N, C-alpha and C positions, 0 to 999 in steps of 0.2 A: 837748760841742758848744756853742758860744756862741749864745745866743738873743736877743741884743740887735740893734740896728740895724747893718746891714753896708752898706758902700758897694759899689755895682755895679762901681766901678773896681777894687776889691781882690778880687772874686770873680767868676767867670764866671756867667752867668745860670743855668746848670744847678746849680751848687753852691749858689747862692743859693736856688733853688727847693727843693733838697733840705734845706737848713737850715730853711727856713720850714716844710716838711712835718714835719721832725723835731721842731721846737719845738711845732707844732700837736698832734702826736700825744703828745708828752710832757705837754702840758697836759691832753689827754684822759685819759691814764693817771692823772694826779694828781687829776682832777676826778670821773671816773665810776667807778661800782661795777664796770663791765665791764672791769676792768683786764686780765684774761687775754685777752679777745677782742681788745682793742686791741693788746696786746703781740704776739699772734699775727698780727695784720694788718700791723703795722709792717714786718716783713721783706719781706712781699709788696709793699708800697708802695715800699720802697727798691729792691727788685728791678726793679719796673716803671720807676722813675725812672732807674735805671742803664741799663736797656735802651733807654729813650728817649734818654739821653745818648749811648749807643753809636750808635744809629740816626742821631742828629743829626750826630755826628762823621763817620760814613760818608757821609752825604748831602753834607756840606761837601767831603769828599775827592772824591766823584764830580762835584760841581759844578766843582771846580778841574780835574779831568781833562777834563770836557766843554769847558771854556774852552780848554784846551790843544789839544784835538782840533779845535775850531772854528778856532783860529789856524792849525793845520796844514792844514786843509781850504782855508782862504783862500789860503795860500801855494801849495798845489797847483793851485788854480783859476787863480791868477795865472800860474804856470809854464805851464799848459796853454794859456792865452790867448796868452802870448808865443810858444809853439811853433807854434800855429795861425797867428799873424801871420807868423812866419818862413817858413812853408811856402806862403804866398800869393804 
């Protein structure tokens, strides 16, 4: 994995954060005597980041669905108002 500067336009934010964490922990492994502890911690951190990425994606999908439902609701309210006016 490349540990240099990356452009936010070429990577999404989550991939960029994962790259930063990966590079940080690689530096820890290279620097500290507790290499085994850090190596064992790395998969856990990656798992948490992947879970956060999944949750973020699901949240975005739900927000899109909510917007569609709001639009449907507005259309239904408009139709009900028209029907009520027609019955007056």
